[in-house]
N, C-alpha and C positions, 0 to 999 in steps of 0.2 A: 504494500500500500504506500502511496506517495504521501510523505509527511513533512512537517516543519514545526518549529517552535516560534511563537509569535506573541505580540501584545495587540489586543483588539483596540481600535480607536473608537472612543465613545462620542466625541464631539463631531459626529459625521456631518451635521448641517453646515458647520464652519468649513469643513473640507470640501463639501459640495460647492460652497460659495467660491472657494479658490479654483475649483475645476471650471466653474462658469466664467470666472474672470479670465482664465487662460483661454477658454474657447472664444471669448470675445476678442482677445488680443490676436488670436490665431485664426481669424475669420476664413482665410483661404484654405487652411489645412484642417479645419475642425472635423471634416468627414473622414480624415485619415486617422484620427485619434479616437481611441476607445477608452472612455473614463472607467475607472475601477468603480464597481457598484458599491453603494453605501454599505451594504451588508458584508462586503468583502474587504473593507478597509482595515488593514493591519500593518504593523511594523514587524517584519521578519527578523527574528534573532538568530535563527539557525535553520537552514534548509537541510533536511535529512535525506531526501530522495526516496527511492523505492526501498521499503523496509519490510521484512517478514513479520508475521504475527509474533514469533518468539522474540525478535529484536525489539518490537514495540513494547512487549511486556517488560523487558530489561530496561529499556529507555524510560518508561513510565515509572518503574521502581526507583531508578536512580534520580529522576526528576522530583520525586516526592521528598527528597532530601534537600531540595532547593529552599533556602531561607533568604528572604530579602524584605526590607521595610518598604512601605509605599513611598514613592517619590514622584516629583513632577518633571515633565519634559516640556520643552518649548520649541515649537516649530518656528523658524525665523527666516527661511529662504526657500527658493525654488531652483531647480536645475534639471539637467538631462544627463543620462548615461548613454553612450560614452561622451557626447558633446552636442551642442546646438545644431551643428551642421549634419549630424548623423544620429538623430534621436531614436533610441530604442525603448527608453523608459523616461517618463517625466515624473519628478519626485519633489517632495517637500523635505527640506533638511532641518537640522536642529542646531541650537547654539552649542558652544563648547562644553558647558556644564552638563547639559543633557547627554551629549555624545559620550562624555567621560563616564557618566552613570551607566549608560547602556553598554559601554565597553566592559565595565566591571561585571555587569550581569551576564554578558556574553561569555566572558572568561570563566565565570563561575559555572555556567551551564556546560561549557566545553570540558572543564575538569570533571564534572559529574558524569559526563558521557565517555570520558577517556577510558574507563574501565571496561567498556563493552567492546570486546575484541572483534566480533563479527562486524559491528558498525564501523569501527576504526578502519578495518581492512577495506570495507566497501567504500568508505569516504576517501581513503587514499587512492584507491583505483579510479574512482569517479573524478577526482581532482588531479590525476596524474602526478601525485605526490607534490603538488604545488600548493603552498599555503596562500590563501587570499586574505587580505585585510577585511575586517568587518567595518562597513561604512553604514551606520544607521541612517535610514531614510524611510519615508512613506511614499510608496509608489501610488500615483494618482491617475496616470494615463499609461497606456501601452498603445503603440501604433497598430492599426488594423492590418497594415501591410507596410512594406519598406517605403519610406519617403525620405527626402534629403534635407528638408528644412522645416522649421516651424513658422515660416513666414515672419510676421511682425512680432512674434512672441519674444519678449525680453524678460528673463527671470528676475533681473534686477529691478524691474518696474513693478513687480508684484509685491505688495506690502503684506508680508506674512507675519502674523503674530497670533499663535494659538497654543494654549496650554492644555496638557493632558495629565491626569494623575494615573500613574502605573500602580495598580493594585493586584493585577493578575498576570500570570504568564500561562500560555496555553500550548499544549501539544495538539496539533491539528492534522486532520486528514484532508487531502485535496483530491477531488475526482474531476478529471478533465471531461468537459461536455461541450457540445457544439456551441452552446450559448455562453461558454466561459467556465472557469473553474467553480466548483461547488465545494465549500469548506464546511467541515463539521469538527466539533471539539471532541477530543479523545480523553483529555485530562486538563483540569484547571488547577494551577498552583496559586494559592492566595498569599498575599504579603502577610507578614506576621506583625 
């Protein structure tokens, strides 16, 4: 089963507001962009990929040992991966303090999962033994197809200021469907 660890976004109306602002700025390309649906907005902490049921049990068991206090994160900017001239993902980014807190949580989760040999081996094979840096962000658009510009969209003109309180971390399942991914919660870890 395809799985990941994430934080759900609760202030979805504010995020939809930013999506609408980007669509207005990108009038010529708005039909090339697919907004992430309100119910699917989340900040991915760790993508696990295709995991067997036995691995899911071990991962869930280890994640139950996750201890963290509630904390706030602040979205402060917007951007694209890999860049504006070749957008594959349009995202909202966070301030340094939020990024630092999320990196600590990411490192803690990574350590909790390090003891799962089957998962470790699969992750290493999937990533070709290449470690990638964790860059916390909230994906708000994905292109429907490849396109080479976002027209007049300038992420620096988007005045982003949104706070979220992180009280839960979730292990989620993703099912790919023609209308987009369908997510369901497998495990919720509450802050202490």
